[in-house]
C-alpha positions as a printed Julia matrix, in Angstrom:
494×3 Matrix{Float64}:
 116.24  104.51   89.85
 116.5   101.71   92.38
 115.78  102.5    96.0
 118.91  103.05   98.05
 119.96  100.16  100.28
 119.27  100.97  103.94
 122.25  100.5   106.26
 121.31   99.61  109.8
 124.28  100.84  111.8
 123.63  103.97  113.83
 126.65  105.66  112.29
 125.37  105.27  108.77
 121.85  106.23  109.78
 123.24  109.42  111.27
 125.19  110.17  108.1
 122.06  109.67  106.03
 120.15  112.12  108.19
 122.88  114.74  108.1
 123.25  114.6   104.32
 119.49  114.74  103.81
 119.2   117.62  106.23
 121.65  119.72  104.24
 119.54  119.54  101.06
 116.73  121.88  102.14
 119.18  124.47  103.45
 121.11  124.55  100.18
 117.87  124.66   98.21
 116.51  127.58  100.21
 119.76  129.46   99.65
 119.24  129.01   95.91
 115.8   130.62   96.01
 113.43  127.66   96.38
 111.48  129.44   99.1
 108.84  130.54   96.54
 108.51  127.18   94.8
 106.02  124.5    95.82
 104.34  121.39   94.41
 100.79  120.1    94.09
 100.36  116.89   96.07
  97.44  114.97   94.6
  96.32  111.63   96.0
  93.98  110.2    93.37
  95.86  106.93   93.18
  94.89  103.34   93.87
  98.02  102.63   95.93
  99.11  105.79   97.78
 102.59  106.08   99.2
 102.6   106.63  102.94
 102.44  110.43  103.47
 105.32  110.28  105.95
 107.55  108.94  103.19
 106.33  111.68  100.85
 107.04  114.38  103.43
 110.58  113.07  103.87
 111.01  113.17  100.08
 109.78  116.76   99.94
 112.2   117.82  102.65
 115.12  115.98  101.07
 114.52  117.95   97.85
 114.17  121.28   99.61
 110.49  121.67   98.74
 108.97  123.9   101.39
 105.46  124.44  100.01
 102.64  122.06   99.1
  99.18  122.57   97.68
  96.65  119.88   98.58
  93.27  119.06   97.08
  91.56  118.11  100.34
  92.32  117.91  104.06
  93.0   114.19  104.4
  93.88  113.45  108.06
  96.71  111.07  107.14
  98.35  113.69  104.93
  97.77  116.57  107.33
  99.19  114.67  110.28
 102.32  113.8   108.3
 102.9   117.51  107.59
 102.77  118.37  111.29
 105.89  120.03  112.68
 107.69  120.07  109.32
 107.41  123.83  108.6
 106.21  122.99  105.07
 103.85  125.79  104.06
 100.51  124.21  103.18
  97.49  125.18  101.09
  94.52  123.05  102.19
  91.56  122.61   99.86
  87.8   122.25  100.07
  86.47  119.95   97.31
  83.94  121.45   94.92
  81.16  119.15   96.08
  81.17  120.89   99.49
  80.85  124.44   98.17
  77.07  124.44   98.11
  76.65  123.5   101.77
  79.41  125.83  102.93
  77.87  128.71  100.97
  74.46  128.35  102.62
  75.32  127.05  106.11
  77.76  129.19  108.06
  77.76  126.75  110.97
  78.96  124.06  108.58
  81.74  126.41  107.41
  82.81  126.96  111.02
  82.78  123.24  111.66
  84.89  122.61  108.56
  87.47  125.14  109.72
  87.49  123.64  113.21
  87.91  120.06  111.96
  90.34  120.68  109.1
  92.27  123.85  109.9
  92.25  124.82  113.58
  93.03  121.35  114.93
  95.98  120.83  112.58
  97.3   124.37  112.92
  97.37  124.25  116.72
  97.48  120.57  117.71
  99.71  119.2   114.94
 101.67  122.36  114.12
 100.89  122.27  110.39
 102.04  125.49  108.75
  98.77  126.29  106.97
  98.79  129.54  104.97
  95.87  129.24  102.56
  92.51  127.54  102.25
  91.58  126.81   98.65
  87.81  127.17   98.34
  87.12  124.71   95.56
  89.31  123.89   92.6
  88.73  125.59   89.24
  85.0   125.92   89.97
  84.33  128.14   86.93
  85.54  125.7    84.29
  83.25  125.84   81.28
  82.87  122.06   81.45
  81.03  122.43   84.79
  78.18  124.29   83.05
  77.84  126.95   85.79
  77.35  124.31   88.51
  79.35  126.29   91.08
  78.7   129.85   89.89
  76.29  130.74   92.69
  78.06  128.93   95.55
  81.74  129.81   95.15
  81.73  133.43   96.3
  79.42  132.88   99.33
  81.53  129.86  100.31
  84.68  131.98  100.06
  83.22  134.64  102.35
  81.98  132.08  104.89
  85.35  130.36  105.07
  87.26  133.61  105.53
  84.75  134.72  108.15
  85.19  131.41  109.99
  88.97  131.82  109.85
  88.64  135.33  111.28
  86.41  134.14  114.12
  88.87  131.34  114.89
  91.61  133.94  115.31
  93.48  132.77  112.21
  92.35  135.32  109.65
  95.6   137.29  109.71
  97.82  134.27  109.0
  95.55  132.04  106.88
  93.75  133.42  103.84
  90.91  131.88  101.86
  91.24  132.01   98.08
  89.86  130.27   94.97
  92.24  128.47   92.57
  91.0   129.25   89.06
  91.84  127.97   85.63
  93.25  130.43   83.11
  90.03  130.09   81.13
  88.33  132.62   83.44
  89.89  135.38   81.31
  90.49  135.74   77.59
  91.06  138.17   74.76
  88.91  138.57   71.63
  89.68  136.4    68.61
  90.35  139.47   66.5
  92.91  140.81   68.98
  94.53  137.86   70.82
  97.1   139.81   72.83
  97.6   140.13   76.61
  96.54  143.79   76.79
  93.11  142.9    75.36
  92.47  140.42   78.15
  89.45  140.62   80.43
  87.5   138.23   82.59
  85.04  136.13   80.62
  81.82  137.95   79.84
  79.62  135.22   81.34
  81.38  135.39   84.74
  82.73  138.94   84.71
  80.34  140.24   87.32
  81.06  137.48   89.84
  84.79  137.59   89.09
  84.88  141.31   89.82
  83.25  140.66   93.19
  85.69  137.86   94.0
  88.87  139.75   93.11
  87.79  142.83   95.07
  86.99  140.66   98.06
  90.32  138.83   97.84
  92.13  142.12   97.51
  90.29  143.43  100.58
  91.22  140.41  102.72
  94.82  140.35  101.5
  94.45  137.0    99.76
  96.18  136.24   96.44
  94.66  135.41   93.07
  95.58  131.77   92.38
  95.7   130.83   88.69
  96.49  127.55   86.93
  98.4   128.01   83.66
  99.19  125.09   81.35
 101.27  125.77   78.23
 100.92  122.07   77.37
  97.14  122.45   77.06
  97.58  125.35   74.65
  99.58  123.0    72.46
  97.23  120.05   72.99
  94.03  121.93   72.2
  95.24  123.74   69.08
  96.88  121.73   66.26
  98.17  124.99   64.74
  99.8   126.22   67.95
 103.55  126.87   67.4
 105.32  124.28   69.55
 108.28  126.52   70.45
 105.89  129.07   71.95
 105.04  126.52   74.67
 108.63  126.52   75.94
 111.14  129.12   77.13
 114.08  128.97   74.77
 112.86  131.33   72.08
 110.62  131.39   69.04
 110.79  132.99   65.62
 107.13  133.99   65.86
 106.77  136.18   68.97
 103.64  138.12   69.9
 104.11  141.89   69.84
 101.71  143.73   72.14
 102.05  147.5    72.55
 105.77  147.21   71.83
 106.25  144.29   74.26
 107.62  141.05   72.79
 106.25  137.74   74.1
 108.28  134.66   73.21
 106.31  132.09   75.23
 102.68  131.44   76.05
 103.2   131.36   79.82
 104.28  135.01   79.95
 101.52  136.02   77.56
  98.87  134.19   79.56
 100.11  135.52   82.92
 100.11  139.09   81.64
  96.63  138.63   80.23
  95.57  138.01   83.82
  97.49  141.1    84.96
  95.58  143.18   82.41
  92.29  141.56   83.46
  92.91  142.44   87.1
  93.81  145.99   86.13
  90.55  146.38   84.21
  88.67  144.94   87.19
  90.12  147.68   89.41
  92.76  145.68   91.37
  95.98  146.27   89.39
  98.43  145.41   92.16
  96.83  142.23   93.43
  99.23  139.42   94.34
  99.2   136.46   91.93
 100.2   132.89   92.73
 100.57  130.3    89.98
  98.68  127.42   91.55
  99.47  124.82   88.89
 101.98  124.66   86.06
 103.76  121.65   84.6
 104.14  119.19   81.75
 102.91  115.56   81.48
 105.2   112.71   80.44
 102.84  110.3    78.7
  99.43  110.09   77.03
  99.95  112.35   74.0
 102.45  112.93   71.2
 103.77  116.01   73.03
 103.56  114.45   76.5
 106.93  112.79   76.96
 110.08  112.91   79.06
 112.0   115.02   76.54
 109.4   117.79   76.34
 108.81  117.74   80.1
 112.5   118.19   80.76
 112.71  120.97   78.17
 109.79  122.77   79.78
 111.01  122.47   83.37
 114.6   123.37   82.52
 113.43  126.63   80.96
 110.76  127.4    83.51
 112.93  126.75   86.58
 115.75  128.79   85.11
 113.25  131.61   84.59
 112.17  131.39   88.24
 115.76  131.33   89.49
 116.64  134.43   87.49
 113.55  136.21   88.89
 112.76  137.82   85.56
 109.0   137.46   85.96
 106.92  138.67   83.02
 106.87  141.97   81.13
 103.94  143.25   83.23
 105.13  141.67   86.51
 108.93  141.55   86.56
 110.67  139.91   89.52
 110.16  136.69   91.44
 106.91  134.76   91.48
 105.22  132.18   93.69
 104.6   128.91   91.87
 103.32  125.39   92.59
 104.47  122.78   90.09
 101.93  120.21   88.96
 102.29  117.64   90.1
 104.23  115.56   92.54
 103.31  111.94   91.7
 101.4   110.28   88.85
  97.75  109.61   89.76
  96.22  106.56   88.12
  92.65  107.33   89.2
  92.27  110.83   87.77
  89.62  111.38   85.13
  90.93  111.09   81.58
  88.13  113.15   80.05
  90.63  115.98   79.37
  93.0   113.42   77.77
  95.11  110.35   78.51
  97.92  112.6    79.7
  95.89  113.54   82.8
  97.33  110.66   84.85
 100.93  111.45   83.99
 101.71  114.92   85.34
 104.01  113.72   88.12
 107.62  114.71   88.62
 107.79  111.25   90.19
 106.38  107.91   89.11
 103.6   106.1    90.97
 106.2   104.6    93.31
 108.15  107.79   93.98
 111.01  107.5    91.46
 112.17  110.71   89.73
 111.39  110.56   86.01
 114.23  112.66   84.61
 117.08  114.91   85.78
 115.94  118.36   86.82
 117.23  121.19   88.96
 114.61  122.83   91.17
 117.03  125.66   91.9
 117.24  126.53   88.19
 121.01  126.92   88.38
 121.92  124.24   85.85
 122.6   121.27   88.12
 121.27  118.47   85.92
 120.65  115.71   88.44
 117.85  113.44   89.58
 115.68  114.53   92.48
 115.75  112.46   95.67
 113.21  109.66   95.31
 110.92  108.16   97.93
 112.72  106.05  100.53
 111.1   102.96  102.02
 108.55  102.21   99.31
 107.84   98.47   99.12
 106.74   96.68   95.97
 104.75   93.54   95.48
 106.71   90.47   94.25
 108.38   90.72   90.85
 105.71   88.97   88.85
 103.39   89.95   86.03
 100.16   88.81   84.41
 100.5    88.29   80.64
  98.42   86.85   77.84
  99.05   83.29   76.72
 100.5    82.96   73.22
  97.64   80.77   72.07
  95.05   83.33   73.21
  95.51   85.25   69.94
  93.37   82.6    68.27
  90.45   83.73   70.48
  90.44   87.25   68.99
  87.0    88.42   70.09
  87.37   87.1    73.63
  90.82   88.69   73.81
  89.55   92.07   72.6
  86.64   92.02   75.04
  88.98   91.09   77.89
  91.33   93.95   77.02
  88.43   96.39   77.03
  87.18   95.08   80.35
  90.61   95.27   82.0
  91.19   98.79   80.74
  87.81   99.99   81.98
  88.78   98.86   85.47
  92.36  100.17   85.58
  94.78  102.56   83.87
  95.66  101.73   80.25
  96.49  105.26   79.13
 100.0   104.18   78.13
  98.42  102.11   75.34
  96.8   105.17   73.78
  97.76  106.75   70.49
 101.22  108.37   70.63
 101.75  107.05   74.16
 104.69  105.04   75.52
 103.17  101.58   74.92
 101.38  102.42   71.67
 103.5   100.12   69.47
 102.77   96.81   71.2
 101.23   93.88   69.33
  97.74   92.6    70.07
  99.17   90.11   72.56
 101.32   92.88   73.98
  98.27   95.1    74.46
  96.49   92.23   76.18
  99.46   91.56   78.44
  99.69   95.22   79.42
  95.97   95.47   80.2
  95.93   92.16   82.07
  98.97   93.13   84.13
  97.56   96.51   85.08
  94.38   94.78   86.27
  96.46   92.17   88.12
  98.61   94.8    89.86
  95.57   96.93   90.69
  94.19   93.93   92.59
  97.44   93.4    94.54
  98.48   90.44   92.38
  95.54   88.33   93.44
  95.86   85.17   91.31
  92.13   85.37   90.59
  92.78   88.66   88.79
  94.97   86.89   86.23
  92.63   84.52   84.46
  90.42   86.26   81.91
  88.69   83.01   80.93
  91.97   81.19   80.6
  93.63   83.84   78.38
  96.21   84.96   80.93
  98.98   83.49   83.05
 101.3    84.74   85.84
 104.99   84.95   84.95
 108.23   86.01   86.65
 109.72   87.14   83.32
 109.51   90.91   82.97
 107.58   91.76   79.75
 108.69   95.43   79.73
 110.32   96.87   76.61
 112.75   99.75   76.14
 109.82  102.17   75.73
 107.02  100.46   77.64
 107.13   99.74   81.38
 104.99   96.94   82.78
 104.84   98.14   86.4
 104.87   96.13   89.59
 102.55   97.82   92.05
 103.59   98.99   95.51
 102.17   97.38   98.63
  98.77   98.8    99.37
  97.99  100.89  102.43
  96.22   98.01  104.2
  99.18   95.67  103.74
 101.57   98.37  104.88
  99.64   98.68  108.11
 100.1    94.96  108.66
 103.84   95.37  108.09
 104.54   98.24  110.49
 103.3   101.21  112.49
 100.75  103.27  110.5
 101.92  101.63  107.32
 105.65  102.34  107.72
 108.04   99.44  108.34
 109.8    99.89  111.66
 113.23  100.46  110.16
 111.92  103.17  107.85
 110.1   104.72  110.8
 113.4   104.86  112.71
 115.13  106.53  109.75
 112.32  109.06  109.47
 112.49  109.84  113.19
 116.25  110.43  113.09
 115.86  112.5   109.91
 113.34  114.85  111.55
 115.61  115.25  114.59
 118.44  116.54  112.44
 116.43  118.77  110.05
């Protein structure tokens, strides 16, 4: 969707602010108070956080989960009343676990100052992110629990322990059921981490903190070629799971209740659960596309709106969708889809119609306002370059190693391009990554800059947004002055 044209008269600016201000109120009335989003920032060209915050508010999103405590992001959240979960990266867990003074300093620098000085509505501190993933090979096993205790202790000493709770977001792989009885009621925490998990959940239960779990029905489908596709969604299946007389028609409910059973067996049956991440990617795999993402979100958001919960935990639930914007610098070791989880594109455009209230209003979300793009030009391969096959192939590989070519992957949106098309896509991504520097469109004479858009019906050749450094040259803290004025008026009316 194209960005809306900005009108400069005060009357129209006021109307814009009033209409935008009404969105959060209507959304809250529809039950969005328990719905949040994950705001990741692993992107080469981040959108100014102030613009993102305005987009969140315009869509009625009142909760965000972060993956760090970036000052730019935290400052933008100040005074907005958006409930925030701030995170400590995994690489800091070791020092925090062994050095309480460092934990206190971290809380002072990243929590206390923003809570008091900037009025950021912080409610949780995420101590690490999925630290017990099997792929980490026990790297954080010994540091996570001591780090959790030190952070909560530091919060208590800072006088914030009653309003801000430390927790640990965990992947759903921390619990499982045996292969010979794969039902929710057979679920328990993994044998290799059961002892430490029991300590963590009892500690969280003691402090009043929730268990935060990340559940991905898409990954169940991705990792198992025999997984029934309908079981990943919410509109029924002819092969339900029957567990002690309870019928499960989707993997989300079954997985969530497996956690409920695991907590019960650990001795904390009534512990609060927050779904820290749940979503569906839109590219990078045969099942990662707009159609499936829309199908998943339509069913899931309707489920949340109806407050049906799961068989073991009926009622409303707290959920953070994953994620807000595509991130072109995430690791693709899990799969090419990893950079395409966003509800919005890299430049803040909504990907498909969806209704966060779950009440059937099939409309596009409000996109980012004030995002500026580089000039409409692309780097493409010359027609005669096909004769230099080996040089062309090597250049494609080089470009893709340095940028994001996941759309070219098997079963992805740009998978059906020709050799020259593949080269053009790779060259353009490299060119855009380097802010359209003409020196980034050469590749030993194989490439040329053009103003003719090479995109196809299925494959988008993007034009990158203006980088943070260029934004700062254009206006105050990276926001053009007119956009800054709109944002100021918007906040006055909300």
